[in-house]
C-alpha positions as a Markdown table, in Angstrom:
| # | Residue | x | y | z |
|---|---|---|---|---|
| 1 | Met | -0.2 | -22.6 | 17.3 |
| 2 | Pro | 0.2 | -24.5 | 14.0 |
| 3 | Val | 0.4 | -22.8 | 10.7 |
| 4 | Thr | -2.8 | -23.3 | 8.7 |
| 5 | Asp | -3.1 | -24.0 | 5.0 |
| 6 | Lys | -5.2 | -20.9 | 4.7 |
| 7 | Ala | -2.3 | -18.8 | 5.8 |
| 8 | Leu | 0.2 | -20.0 | 3.3 |
| 9 | Pro | 1.4 | -18.9 | 1.0 |
| 10 | Ile | 0.7 | -15.2 | 1.3 |
| 11 | Asp | 0.6 | -13.4 | -2.1 |
| 12 | Pro | 2.2 | -10.1 | -1.2 |
| 13 | Val | 0.6 | -8.2 | -4.1 |
| 14 | Ala | -2.9 | -9.4 | -3.3 |
| 15 | Phe | -2.4 | -8.8 | 0.4 |
| 16 | Ala | -1.1 | -5.3 | -0.2 |
| 17 | Ala | -4.3 | -4.6 | -2.3 |
| 18 | Glu | -6.4 | -6.0 | 0.5 |
| 19 | Leu | -4.7 | -3.7 | 3.1 |
| 20 | Ile | -5.2 | -0.7 | 0.8 |
| 21 | Arg | -8.9 | -1.4 | 0.7 |
| 22 | Cys | -9.0 | -0.6 | 4.5 |
| 23 | Pro | -9.5 | 3.2 | 4.8 |
| 24 | Ser | -7.1 | 3.6 | 7.8 |
| 25 | Val | -6.6 | 7.3 | 7.7 |
| 26 | Thr | -5.1 | 8.3 | 11.1 |
| 27 | Pro | -6.5 | 7.7 | 13.7 |
| 28 | Ala | -9.0 | 5.3 | 12.2 |
| 29 | Glu | -8.0 | 1.6 | 12.2 |
| 30 | Gly | -10.2 | 1.0 | 9.1 |
| 31 | Gly | -9.9 | -2.8 | 9.3 |
| 32 | Ala | -6.2 | -2.9 | 8.4 |
| 33 | Leu | -5.0 | -4.1 | 11.8 |
| 34 | Asp | -7.9 | -6.6 | 11.9 |
| 35 | Leu | -6.8 | -8.0 | 8.5 |
| 36 | Leu | -3.2 | -8.2 | 9.5 |
| 37 | Glu | -4.0 | -9.8 | 12.8 |
| 38 | Glu | -6.1 | -12.4 | 11.1 |
| 39 | Arg | -3.3 | -13.4 | 8.7 |
| 40 | Leu | -0.6 | -13.5 | 11.4 |
| 41 | Thr | -2.8 | -15.5 | 13.8 |
| 42 | Ala | -3.3 | -18.0 | 11.1 |
| 43 | Leu | 0.4 | -18.3 | 10.7 |
| 44 | Gly | 0.8 | -19.0 | 14.4 |
| 45 | Phe | 1.7 | -15.6 | 15.8 |
| 46 | Thr | 0.5 | -14.6 | 19.2 |
| 47 | Cys | -1.2 | -11.2 | 18.7 |
| 48 | His | -1.7 | -8.4 | 21.1 |
| 49 | Arg | -4.0 | -5.5 | 20.2 |
| 50 | Leu | -2.7 | -2.4 | 22.0 |
| 51 | Pro | -5.1 | 0.6 | 22.1 |
| 52 | Phe | -3.8 | 3.7 | 23.7 |
| 53 | Glu | -5.3 | 7.1 | 24.5 |
| 54 | Glu | -4.8 | 10.1 | 26.6 |
| 55 | Pro | -6.7 | 13.4 | 27.2 |
| 56 | Gly | -6.7 | 15.7 | 24.2 |
| 57 | Glu | -5.6 | 13.0 | 21.7 |
| 58 | Asp | -7.5 | 10.4 | 19.7 |
| 59 | Arg | -7.6 | 6.8 | 20.8 |
| 60 | Val | -5.3 | 4.7 | 18.5 |
| 61 | Asp | -5.2 | 1.0 | 18.0 |
| 62 | Asn | -1.9 | -0.8 | 17.5 |
| 63 | Leu | -0.7 | -4.4 | 17.1 |
| 64 | Tyr | 2.3 | -6.4 | 18.4 |
| 65 | Ala | 2.6 | -10.0 | 17.1 |
| 66 | Arg | 5.3 | -12.6 | 17.7 |
| 67 | Ile | 5.9 | -16.1 | 16.7 |
| 68 | Gly | 8.6 | -18.2 | 18.6 |
| 69 | Thr | 9.9 | -17.8 | 22.1 |
| 70 | Ala | 13.7 | -18.1 | 21.6 |
| 71 | Ala | 16.1 | -15.2 | 21.0 |
| 72 | Pro | 17.0 | -13.5 | 18.9 |
| 73 | Asn | 13.8 | -11.7 | 18.0 |
| 74 | Leu | 13.8 | -10.0 | 14.6 |
| 75 | Cys | 11.2 | -7.3 | 14.5 |
| 76 | Phe | 9.5 | -5.7 | 11.5 |
| 77 | Ala | 8.1 | -2.3 | 12.4 |
| 78 | Gly | 5.7 | -0.1 | 10.5 |
| 79 | His | 2.3 | 1.5 | 10.3 |
| 80 | Thr | -1.1 | 0.8 | 8.8 |
| 81 | Asp | -2.4 | 4.4 | 9.1 |
| 82 | Val | -2.2 | 6.6 | 6.0 |
| 83 | Val | -2.6 | 10.3 | 5.3 |
| 84 | Pro | -5.9 | 11.6 | 3.9 |
| 85 | Pro | -6.4 | 11.0 | 0.2 |
| 86 | Gly | -7.6 | 14.5 | -0.6 |
| 87 | Asn | -10.3 | 14.8 | -3.3 |
| 88 | Ala | -11.0 | 11.2 | -4.4 |
| 89 | Ser | -12.2 | 12.4 | -7.8 |
| 90 | Asp | -8.7 | 13.6 | -8.6 |
| 91 | Trp | -7.4 | 10.0 | -8.5 |
| 92 | Gln | -7.2 | 7.9 | -11.6 |
| 93 | Val | -8.3 | 4.9 | -9.4 |
| 94 | Gly | -10.2 | 5.3 | -6.2 |
| 95 | Pro | -7.7 | 5.8 | -3.3 |
| 96 | Phe | -9.1 | 2.8 | -1.3 |
| 97 | Glu | -10.1 | 0.5 | -4.2 |
| 98 | Gly | -6.8 | -1.4 | -3.9 |
| 99 | Thr | -6.7 | -2.0 | -7.6 |
| 100 | Val | -3.9 | -3.9 | -9.4 |
| 101 | Lys | -3.9 | -2.7 | -13.0 |
| 102 | Asp | -1.3 | -3.2 | -15.7 |
| 103 | Gly | 1.2 | -4.5 | -13.2 |
| 104 | Val | 0.8 | -1.6 | -10.7 |
| 105 | Ile | -0.8 | -1.5 | -7.3 |
| 106 | Trp | -2.9 | 1.7 | -6.9 |
| 107 | Gly | -4.1 | 3.3 | -3.7 |
| 108 | Arg | -3.4 | 5.3 | -0.6 |
| 109 | Gly | -0.7 | 3.4 | 1.4 |
| 110 | Ala | 0.7 | 1.4 | -1.5 |
| 111 | Ala | 4.2 | 2.9 | -1.0 |
| 112 | Asp | 3.8 | 4.2 | 2.6 |
| 113 | Met | 3.7 | 1.5 | 3.7 |
| 114 | Lys | 1.1 | -1.2 | 3.3 |
| 115 | Gly | 3.1 | -2.7 | 0.4 |
| 116 | Ser | 6.1 | -3.4 | 2.6 |
| 117 | Ile | 3.9 | -4.8 | 5.4 |
| 118 | Ala | 2.5 | -7.3 | 2.9 |
| 119 | Ala | 6.0 | -8.1 | 1.7 |
| 120 | Phe | 7.3 | -8.8 | 5.1 |
| 121 | Ala | 4.3 | -10.9 | 6.1 |
| 122 | Ala | 4.7 | -13.0 | 2.9 |
| 123 | Ala | 8.4 | -13.4 | 3.5 |
| 124 | Ala | 7.8 | -14.4 | 7.2 |
| 125 | Ala | 5.1 | -16.9 | 6.1 |
| 126 | Ala | 7.4 | -18.5 | 3.6 |
| 127 | Tyr | 10.3 | -18.7 | 6.1 |
| 128 | Ile | 8.0 | -20.2 | 8.8 |
| 129 | Lys | 6.7 | -22.8 | 6.5 |
| 130 | Ala | 10.2 | -23.8 | 5.4 |
| 131 | Gln | 12.2 | -23.4 | 8.6 |
| 132 | Gly | 9.8 | -23.1 | 11.6 |
| 133 | Thr | 10.9 | -20.9 | 14.6 |
| 134 | Glu | 13.5 | -23.0 | 16.3 |
| 135 | Ala | 16.3 | -20.5 | 15.4 |
| 136 | Gly | 14.6 | -17.5 | 17.1 |
| 137 | Ser | 11.5 | -15.3 | 16.9 |
| 138 | Ile | 9.9 | -13.0 | 14.3 |
| 139 | Ser | 7.7 | -10.1 | 15.4 |
| 140 | Phe | 5.6 | -7.3 | 14.0 |
| 141 | Leu | 5.3 | -3.9 | 15.7 |
| 142 | Ile | 2.6 | -2.1 | 13.8 |
| 143 | Thr | 1.1 | 1.3 | 14.9 |
| 144 | Gly | -1.9 | 3.2 | 13.7 |
| 145 | Asp | -0.4 | 6.6 | 14.8 |
| 146 | Glu | 2.7 | 7.2 | 12.6 |
| 147 | Glu | 1.2 | 9.7 | 10.2 |
| 148 | Gly | -0.5 | 11.6 | 13.1 |
| 149 | Pro | 0.9 | 13.0 | 16.3 |
| 150 | Ala | 2.7 | 9.8 | 17.2 |
| 151 | Val | 1.6 | 10.0 | 20.8 |
| 152 | Asn | -0.4 | 6.8 | 21.2 |
| 153 | Gly | 1.6 | 4.6 | 18.9 |
| 154 | Thr | 5.2 | 3.3 | 18.8 |
| 155 | Val | 6.4 | 5.0 | 21.9 |
| 156 | Lys | 3.7 | 3.5 | 24.1 |
| 157 | Met | 4.1 | 0.1 | 22.4 |
| 158 | Leu | 7.8 | 0.1 | 23.3 |
| 159 | Asp | 6.9 | 0.9 | 26.9 |
| 160 | Trp | 4.4 | -2.0 | 26.8 |
| 161 | Leu | 7.2 | -4.4 | 25.5 |
| 162 | Asp | 9.4 | -3.3 | 28.4 |
| 163 | Arg | 6.7 | -3.9 | 31.0 |
| 164 | His | 6.0 | -7.4 | 29.6 |
| 165 | Asn | 9.7 | -8.3 | 29.2 |
| 166 | Glu | 9.4 | -8.5 | 25.4 |
| 167 | Gln | 12.9 | -8.1 | 24.0 |
| 168 | Ile | 13.4 | -7.2 | 20.3 |
| 169 | Asp | 17.0 | -7.7 | 19.2 |
| 170 | His | 17.1 | -6.1 | 15.8 |
| 171 | Cys | 14.5 | -4.2 | 13.8 |
| 172 | Val | 13.7 | -3.4 | 10.2 |
| 173 | Val | 11.3 | -0.5 | 9.5 |
| 174 | Gly | 9.5 | -0.7 | 6.2 |
| 175 | Glu | 9.4 | 2.9 | 5.3 |
| 176 | Pro | 9.7 | 3.8 | 1.6 |
| 177 | Thr | 13.5 | 4.5 | 1.5 |
| 178 | Asn | 14.2 | 4.4 | -2.2 |
| 179 | Pro | 14.1 | 7.7 | -4.2 |
| 180 | His | 13.5 | 6.3 | -7.7 |
| 181 | Glu | 14.3 | 2.5 | -8.0 |
| 182 | Leu | 14.0 | -0.4 | -5.5 |
| 183 | Gly | 17.4 | -1.1 | -3.9 |
| 184 | Glu | 18.9 | 2.3 | -4.2 |
| 185 | Met | 19.0 | 3.2 | -0.5 |
| 186 | Ile | 19.0 | 1.8 | 3.0 |
| 187 | Lys | 18.4 | 4.3 | 5.8 |
| 188 | Ile | 20.9 | 3.5 | 8.6 |
| 189 | Gly | 19.9 | 6.6 | 10.6 |
| 190 | Arg | 18.0 | 9.8 | 10.6 |
| 191 | Arg | 18.7 | 13.4 | 11.5 |
| 192 | Gly | 17.1 | 14.8 | 14.6 |
| 193 | Ser | 14.4 | 17.4 | 14.6 |
| 194 | Val | 13.7 | 20.3 | 16.9 |
| 195 | Asn | 11.0 | 23.0 | 16.6 |
| 196 | Met | 11.2 | 26.4 | 18.3 |
| 197 | Val | 9.1 | 29.5 | 18.6 |
| 198 | Ile | 10.8 | 32.9 | 19.0 |
| 199 | Thr | 8.5 | 35.5 | 20.4 |
| 200 | Ala | 9.3 | 39.2 | 20.4 |
| 201 | Gln | 7.3 | 41.2 | 22.9 |
| 202 | Gly | 6.9 | 44.9 | 22.3 |
| 203 | Lys | 4.4 | 47.7 | 23.1 |
| 204 | Gln | 1.4 | 48.5 | 20.9 |
| 205 | Gly | 1.0 | 52.0 | 19.6 |
| 206 | His | 0.0 | 54.3 | 16.7 |
| 207 | Val | 2.4 | 54.2 | 13.8 |
| 208 | Ala | 2.5 | 58.0 | 13.8 |
| 209 | Tyr | 3.9 | 58.0 | 17.3 |
| 210 | Pro | 6.6 | 55.4 | 17.3 |
| 211 | His | 8.3 | 56.9 | 20.3 |
| 212 | Leu | 5.3 | 55.9 | 22.4 |
| 213 | Ala | 5.5 | 52.3 | 21.3 |
| 214 | Asp | 8.0 | 49.5 | 20.9 |
| 215 | Asn | 7.8 | 47.7 | 17.6 |
| 216 | Pro | 8.6 | 44.0 | 18.1 |
| 217 | Val | 9.0 | 43.2 | 14.4 |
| 218 | Pro | 12.5 | 44.7 | 13.9 |
| 219 | His | 13.6 | 42.8 | 17.1 |
| 220 | Leu | 12.3 | 39.6 | 15.7 |
| 221 | Val | 13.8 | 40.2 | 12.3 |
| 222 | Ala | 17.2 | 40.9 | 13.9 |
| 223 | Ala | 17.0 | 37.6 | 15.8 |
| 224 | Leu | 16.1 | 35.7 | 12.7 |
| 225 | Ala | 18.9 | 37.2 | 10.8 |
| 226 | Ala | 21.4 | 36.2 | 13.5 |
| 227 | Leu | 20.0 | 32.6 | 13.5 |
| 228 | Asp | 20.0 | 32.4 | 9.7 |
| 229 | Ala | 23.7 | 33.4 | 9.7 |
| 230 | Leu | 24.7 | 30.5 | 11.9 |
| 231 | Glu | 26.7 | 27.7 | 10.3 |
| 232 | Leu | 25.8 | 24.7 | 12.4 |
| 233 | Asp | 28.3 | 22.3 | 10.8 |
| 234 | Gln | 29.6 | 21.0 | 7.5 |
| 235 | Gly | 28.3 | 17.4 | 7.9 |
| 236 | Thr | 29.7 | 14.3 | 9.3 |
| 237 | Glu | 30.7 | 10.8 | 8.1 |
| 238 | His | 27.2 | 9.6 | 7.8 |
| 239 | Phe | 25.2 | 12.8 | 7.7 |
| 240 | Gln | 24.7 | 15.9 | 5.6 |
| 241 | Pro | 25.0 | 19.3 | 7.2 |
| 242 | Ser | 22.5 | 20.3 | 9.7 |
| 243 | Asn | 20.0 | 23.0 | 8.6 |
| 244 | Leu | 18.0 | 25.7 | 10.3 |
| 245 | Glu | 14.9 | 26.8 | 8.5 |
| 246 | Ile | 12.5 | 29.7 | 9.3 |
| 247 | Thr | 9.0 | 28.2 | 8.7 |
| 248 | Thr | 6.7 | 31.0 | 9.7 |
| 249 | Val | 6.7 | 34.7 | 10.7 |
| 250 | Asp | 3.4 | 35.9 | 12.3 |
| 251 | Val | 2.2 | 39.2 | 13.6 |
| 252 | Ala | -1.6 | 38.8 | 13.2 |
| 253 | Asn | -2.0 | 42.5 | 12.6 |
| 254 | Glu | -4.7 | 43.5 | 10.1 |
| 255 | Ala | -4.5 | 47.3 | 10.9 |
| 256 | Thr | -2.2 | 49.5 | 8.8 |
| 257 | Asn | -1.8 | 52.2 | 11.4 |
| 258 | Val | -1.0 | 50.1 | 14.5 |
| 259 | Ile | 2.4 | 49.0 | 15.7 |
| 260 | Pro | 1.7 | 45.4 | 17.0 |
| 261 | Ala | 2.5 | 44.3 | 20.5 |
| 262 | Thr | 3.8 | 40.8 | 19.6 |
| 263 | Ala | 5.6 | 39.1 | 16.7 |
| 264 | Arg | 6.4 | 35.4 | 16.5 |
| 265 | Ala | 8.4 | 33.1 | 14.3 |
| 266 | Arg | 8.8 | 29.4 | 14.1 |
| 267 | Ile | 12.0 | 27.6 | 13.1 |
| 268 | Asn | 12.9 | 23.9 | 12.6 |
| 269 | Ile | 16.4 | 22.5 | 12.8 |
| 270 | Arg | 17.2 | 19.1 | 11.2 |
| 271 | Phe | 20.5 | 18.1 | 12.8 |
| 272 | Asn | 23.2 | 15.4 | 12.6 |
| 273 | Asp | 25.2 | 13.6 | 15.2 |
| 274 | Arg | 27.3 | 16.7 | 15.9 |
| 275 | His | 24.4 | 18.0 | 18.0 |
| 276 | Thr | 21.7 | 17.1 | 20.4 |
| 277 | Gly | 18.3 | 18.7 | 20.5 |
| 278 | Gln | 19.2 | 20.4 | 23.8 |
| 279 | Ser | 22.5 | 21.7 | 22.6 |
| 280 | Leu | 20.7 | 23.4 | 19.7 |
| 281 | Ile | 18.1 | 24.8 | 22.0 |
| 282 | Asp | 20.9 | 26.3 | 24.0 |
| 283 | Leu | 22.6 | 27.7 | 20.9 |
| 284 | Val | 19.4 | 29.4 | 19.7 |
| 285 | Lys | 18.6 | 30.8 | 23.1 |
| 286 | Asn | 22.1 | 32.2 | 23.5 |
| 287 | Thr | 21.9 | 33.7 | 20.0 |
| 288 | Val | 18.5 | 35.3 | 20.6 |
| 289 | Ser | 19.6 | 36.5 | 24.1 |
| 290 | Ala | 22.6 | 38.3 | 22.6 |
| 291 | Val | 20.3 | 40.1 | 20.1 |
| 292 | Ala | 17.8 | 41.0 | 22.8 |
| 293 | Ala | 20.6 | 42.5 | 25.0 |
| 294 | Lys | 22.0 | 44.5 | 22.1 |
| 295 | Arg | 18.6 | 45.9 | 21.2 |
| 296 | Asp | 17.2 | 46.2 | 24.8 |
| 297 | Ala | 14.4 | 43.9 | 23.6 |
| 298 | Thr | 12.2 | 41.2 | 25.1 |
| 299 | Leu | 12.8 | 38.0 | 23.1 |
| 300 | Thr | 11.9 | 34.5 | 24.3 |
| 301 | Val | 12.3 | 31.0 | 22.9 |
| 302 | Ser | 10.2 | 27.9 | 23.5 |
| 303 | Ala | 11.2 | 24.5 | 22.1 |
| 304 | Lys | 10.1 | 20.9 | 21.5 |
| 305 | Ile | 12.5 | 18.1 | 20.4 |
| 306 | Ser | 10.8 | 15.8 | 18.0 |
| 307 | Gly | 13.6 | 13.3 | 17.9 |
| 308 | Glu | 17.4 | 13.0 | 18.3 |
| 309 | Ser | 19.7 | 12.0 | 15.5 |
| 310 | Phe | 20.9 | 8.4 | 15.4 |
| 311 | Val | 22.9 | 6.1 | 13.2 |
| 312 | Thr | 23.2 | 2.3 | 13.2 |
| 313 | Gln | 26.9 | 1.9 | 12.4 |
| 314 | Pro | 27.8 | -0.4 | 9.5 |
| 315 | Gly | 28.3 | -3.9 | 10.8 |
| 316 | Pro | 26.8 | -7.4 | 10.5 |
| 317 | Phe | 23.2 | -6.2 | 10.5 |
| 318 | Val | 23.6 | -3.4 | 8.0 |
| 319 | Asp | 25.8 | -5.7 | 5.9 |
| 320 | Leu | 23.1 | -8.4 | 5.9 |
| 321 | Ile | 20.4 | -6.2 | 4.4 |
| 322 | Ala | 22.8 | -4.7 | 1.9 |
| 323 | Arg | 23.8 | -8.2 | 0.8 |
| 324 | Ser | 20.2 | -9.2 | 0.6 |
| 325 | Val | 19.4 | -6.3 | -1.7 |
| 326 | Glu | 22.4 | -7.0 | -3.9 |
| 327 | His | 21.6 | -10.7 | -4.1 |
| 328 | Val | 18.1 | -10.1 | -5.3 |
| 329 | Leu | 18.6 | -7.0 | -7.4 |
| 330 | Gly | 22.3 | -7.1 | -8.4 |
| 331 | Arg | 22.9 | -3.6 | -7.0 |
| 332 | Ala | 24.7 | -2.3 | -3.9 |
| 333 | Pro | 22.4 | 0.1 | -2.0 |
| 334 | Glu | 23.6 | 3.4 | -0.7 |
| 335 | Leu | 23.7 | 3.7 | 3.1 |
| 336 | Ser | 21.9 | 7.0 | 3.9 |
| 337 | Thr | 20.6 | 9.1 | 6.7 |
| 338 | Thr | 18.7 | 11.6 | 4.5 |
| 339 | Gly | 15.1 | 12.5 | 4.7 |
| 340 | Gly | 12.7 | 13.3 | 7.5 |
| 341 | Thr | 12.0 | 11.4 | 10.7 |
| 342 | Ser | 10.3 | 8.1 | 11.3 |
| 343 | Asp | 9.4 | 5.8 | 14.2 |
| 344 | Ala | 12.9 | 4.4 | 14.0 |
| 345 | Arg | 13.9 | 7.4 | 16.2 |
| 346 | Phe | 12.0 | 5.7 | 19.0 |
| 347 | Ile | 13.1 | 2.1 | 18.3 |
| 348 | Lys | 16.8 | 3.0 | 18.2 |
| 349 | Asn | 16.7 | 3.3 | 22.0 |
| 350 | His | 15.8 | -0.4 | 22.2 |
| 351 | Cys | 17.8 | -2.2 | 19.6 |
| 352 | Pro | 19.8 | -1.6 | 16.3 |
| 353 | Val | 17.4 | -0.4 | 13.6 |
| 354 | Leu | 17.5 | 0.3 | 9.9 |
| 355 | Glu | 14.9 | 1.2 | 7.3 |
| 356 | Phe | 14.3 | -0.4 | 3.9 |
| 357 | Gly | 11.1 | -0.5 | 1.9 |
| 358 | Leu | 9.6 | 0.5 | -1.4 |
| 359 | Val | 10.1 | 3.5 | -3.7 |
| 360 | Gly | 8.7 | 6.7 | -2.2 |
| 361 | Glu | 8.1 | 8.9 | -5.3 |
| 362 | Thr | 4.3 | 8.8 | -5.0 |
| 363 | Met | 3.8 | 8.6 | -1.2 |
| 364 | His | 1.3 | 11.1 | 0.2 |
| 365 | Lys | 0.4 | 12.1 | -3.4 |
| 366 | Val | -2.7 | 11.7 | -5.5 |
| 367 | Asp | -2.4 | 8.4 | -7.4 |
| 368 | Glu | 0.0 | 6.8 | -4.9 |
| 369 | Arg | 1.1 | 3.5 | -6.5 |
| 370 | Val | 3.9 | 1.0 | -6.7 |
| 371 | Pro | 4.9 | -1.6 | -9.3 |
| 372 | Ala | 3.6 | -5.1 | -8.3 |
| 373 | His | 7.0 | -6.4 | -9.3 |
| 374 | Asp | 8.7 | -4.2 | -6.7 |
| 375 | Val | 6.5 | -5.7 | -3.9 |
| 376 | Glu | 7.5 | -9.2 | -5.1 |
| 377 | Gln | 11.2 | -8.3 | -5.2 |
| 378 | Leu | 10.9 | -6.7 | -1.8 |
| 379 | Thr | 9.4 | -9.9 | -0.5 |
| 380 | Ala | 12.4 | -11.8 | -1.8 |
| 381 | Ile | 14.8 | -9.3 | -0.1 |
| 382 | Tyr | 13.0 | -9.7 | 3.2 |
| 383 | Arg | 13.0 | -13.5 | 2.9 |
| 384 | Arg | 16.8 | -13.4 | 2.2 |
| 385 | Leu | 17.2 | -11.1 | 5.2 |
| 386 | Ile | 15.2 | -13.4 | 7.5 |
| 387 | Asp | 17.2 | -16.5 | 6.3 |
| 388 | Gly | 20.5 | -14.8 | 6.9 |
| 389 | Tyr | 19.5 | -13.3 | 10.2 |
| 390 | Phe | 18.8 | -16.6 | 11.8 |
| 391 | Ala | 21.7 | -18.4 | 10.1 |
| 392 | Glu | 24.1 | -15.8 | 11.6 |
| 393 | Ala | 22.3 | -15.2 | 14.9 |
| 394 | Ala | 25.5 | -15.4 | 17.0 |
| 395 | Ala | 27.1 | -12.6 | 15.0 |
| 396 | Phe | 24.1 | -10.3 | 15.5 |
| 397 | Ala | 24.0 | -11.1 | 19.3 |
| 398 | Ala | 27.6 | -10.2 | 19.6 |
| 399 | Glu | 27.0 | -7.0 | 17.6 |
| 400 | Lys | 24.1 | -5.9 | 19.8 |
| 401 | Gln | 26.1 | -6.6 | 23.0 |
| 402 | Ser | 29.0 | -4.6 | 21.8 |
| 403 | Arg | 26.8 | -1.6 | 21.3 |
| 404 | Gly | 25.3 | -1.8 | 24.7 |
């Protein structure tokens, strides 16, 4: 499909503002994917709308778009869904007005992450106009379920790619990676995350007759003290130390004269590449079992792994994005694995992946906003990345093959 004059050039600032005007609070599509699909189709992309649903979860719409048929396929991954804005009257500018005022783009999703989607679309449009797609393919993997439960989004899209023999070779995720200024930080990996519930089962009774009851709270407190005392590690080459945090302790007992029957606590562990989710589950279960045996108590552990740790080792792909940042901004970015999780934790099973986007200081806050100049500079960085990627395609193919 030919590129139309209507599609080029894409003004990244104006396009970011248009996307912000789409109220795409998870799981609502809000018109954001429609708008992106329209622009990409005009550029010559083949677009696939991918709605997914399952019992107990909201139906979510997603988009995979690709231009070119040759390898390698450079993919940009991200999400058009946003978190709720809260009370709109608390905002200086309406959260979905998409206003550009005094050089600043205002609105929910400006930083996380409609600004980076607009920047990559603009960079891709400029590259396609100048170079075409003979050197390889460019694709977009855009979900509407990143800020929600992440059940009907990226994971199912990646399964769809496998079933349709769609291969992505390297991926950039446009999450807001920079703490304070554009170009500070590239995320080359993320820590893993595992959530667990520790339940202490006792025997209800009257507080005046403790010998006729079994209070589960002291058993739970002892287990939590043992877990809190664990030193998981001291960090690794690319990761900070793993940390275990107690997030809730619940008894649900409103009576002052009743010993409860059950007490529960939740913990979360953010972990580096010294561990797996299962190894930490085993560690917690063994620690809790030792406390239970010592106290003759009934303590159980249930767990859910949200994602494993991963790192894209420095090499040609990481070097390219770092050089692109330095060329545009004159600063060498830090290679980091800090922060929470992202959909990169799913993509890393398919290809090398890194994250680079805007400044995240205002994401999820009232008055979310980004400087328009940052979006323009990010566009220039992405354009430099695309140019370099296809100019050095052989090196990236060899890098991917060496990593299996």
